[in-house]
C-alpha positions, -999 to +999 in steps of 0.1 A: +171+776-350+149+745-356+114+747-343+099+715-357+074+691-342+099+674-319+112+707-305+076+719-299+066+686-284+094+685-258+098+723-255+135+721-263+159+742-284+178+714-302+162+681-314+188+660-297+177+633-272+201+616-249+192+579-247+180+566-213+207+539-210+208+516-180+238+522-156+248+552-177+220+578-176+214+592-142+202+627-131+236+643-137+238+634-174+201+640-180+202+675-164+234+684-183+219+675-217+186+694-209+205+724-197+224+724-230+191+726-250+185+690-258+163+664-240+180+645-212+165+611-201+170+592-168+174+555-175+152+538-150+158+502-161+186+497-136+169+516-107+149+505-078+117+526-074+131+547-046+163+553-065+143+565-095+124+589-073+157+603-060+171+608-095+140+626-106+141+650-077+178+657-081+172+663-119+144+688-111+168+706-087+196+706-114+176+719-143+146+741-150+144+726-185+122+697-196+136+662-191+122+627-193+125+591-180+130+560-201+111+530-188+116+495-202+082+479-200+096+446-190+109+460-158+097+438-129+083+467-108+068+486-138+037+496-119+058+514-093+079+532-119+048+544-138+032+557-105+064+575-096+066+594-129+030+603-125+034+614-089+066+634-096+049+650-126+077+640-151+067+657-183+080+631-208+083+593-208+100+571-233+089+535-232+106+504-248+107+466-247+070+460-246+035+469-259+028+507-259-009+499-255-004+489-219+006+522-203+002+549-229-034+558-221-027+562-183+004+583-189-014+606-214-044+609-190-019+624-166-006+649-191+026+631-199+041+631-234+048+595-245+074+582-269+080+545-277+111+529-292+107+505-321+130+485-344+105+478-373+077+494-393+050+470-379+058+482-343+058+518-354+022+514-368+011+498-335+026+527-316+006+552-336-026+532-330-018+531-293-017+569-293+019+577-286+031+612-294+063+603-312+084+572-322+121+564-318+130+543-348+162+525-338+185+508-364+205+478-354+237+498-353+226+509-318+241+496-286+223+476-260+191+457-267+181+456-303+156+444-328+157+409-344+150+424-378+185+439-381+172+468-401+198+495-404+189+531-395+192+542-432+166+516-442+143+519-412+137+557-410+122+563-445+101+531-442+087+542-409+080+577-422+059+561-450+036+544-425+031+569-397+023+606-395+035+613-360+071+626-355+100+601-359+132+603-339+161+584-355+185+563-334+213+538-341+247+547-354+242+585-347+269+603-328+279+633-349+262+662-367+267+648-402+249+617-392+221+638-376+218+657-409+215+623-428+188+612-404+168+644-411+173+639-449+156+605-444+126+621-426+135+622-390+127+653-369+151+645-341+178+621-331+184+599-300+220+594-291+234+570-266+270+560-271+284+595-274+269+604-241+284+574-223+318+590-229+311+621-208+321+630-172+284+632-163+276+597-173+272+573-144+292+546-163+324+533-147+356+550-158+368+516-172+338+513-194+342+549-207+378+541-216+367+509-233+343+530-254+371+554-264+394+525-272+367+507-293+377+500-329+358+494-361+342+460-359+347+460-321+310+455-314+286+428-325+250+418-320+247+386-300+223+366-277+197+365-305+179+335-290+171+356-259+171+393-265+195+406-292+221+429-277+251+448-292+282+444-271+319+452-271+338+420-278+355+408-246+359+376-226+322+373-218+312+381-254+335+354-267+320+328-243+285+336-256+297+335-292+313+301-287+281+288-270+259+301-298+281+286-325+279+251-310+241+254-307+236+262-271+200+262-259+182+294-247+183+279-211+221+274-213+226+309-226+204+323-198+226+305-173+257+318-189+243+354-189+235+350-152+225+380-132+238+416-132+262+412-161+254+447-174+259+462-140+292+443-136+305+457-169+291+492-173+287+503-137+314+483-119+339+483-147+347+446-151+358+446-187+363+409-189+333+393-173+308+422-177+283+429-205+295+460-223+266+475-242+276+502-268+268+511-304+289+508-336+295+545-336+318+540-305+347+534-329+345+570-339+345+583-303+380+592-293+377+617-264+358+622-231+339+655-233+313+672-211+277+665-222+270+702-230+300+703-253+288+671-270+254+687-276+268+719-289+293+701-312+267+678-327+243+707-333+270+729-348+282+701-371+246+694-381+241+730-392+275+732-410+266+700-429+233+715-440+251+746-453+277+725-471+250+704-488+231+736-498+263+750-514+270+717-531+235+716-546+236+753-555 
């Protein structure tokens, strides 16, 4: 049994964090992962404040284990979301897409553990200076919104470890136990996994999107919309329209108009596989079955331990 800094920080048994993905990570998924010994996160980025409050309360009723909320700092009603997690006494908050200096002091004053997601060493250093408790270092293999640096997880984790002394959670391209073991070898003390948990019954993603993830093939995702906010998507009709526009030099304004409103909701939550934005990571090409979240946690953790044993035998 691992009892490292991440397990102690979150009071969990297994250093596996389920990513707080918009339209996919509601209370059912978060509570299932927490009940399995990992850390479940509610993805608040797609929720109105009252909906977030409802999900937090339902999660509390479904698990006695710690869980958290992921809050993108660019969310329009950010003040309301912050106040809700404080009022509801959520123990852990993961922040992303913004400066950790803005809200970390207030969250920590209220006894909340704060983790921030970064894509580069310079942002990791700023997080440590801002007083966060841990960092998620996310390589560009990850699904959804991503860093402009395009640093891979294998490159990013050891570099971040050289510059900070707080715990590092690896993310991006991790969906199986062997990849978790590789992340630990690079210096991570936990992993954050998104794509694998999309393909679970508890995920709030549409069944069409879950099937698209299972059907994903090698090279089936790509980073796009780099003029706006880089995002990794499954290649579909919408992706091809964006790709053509970028190749002919479309302006940021034109791309914004093409993106329009609620593309992610249309694709991931409503199941429109042609016109919707389908955010998923590169590891999706290795996901071939829909499994309960608890089974996913157990499988990853078992494979992680088996990989460590195999490596020890190999070295011995």
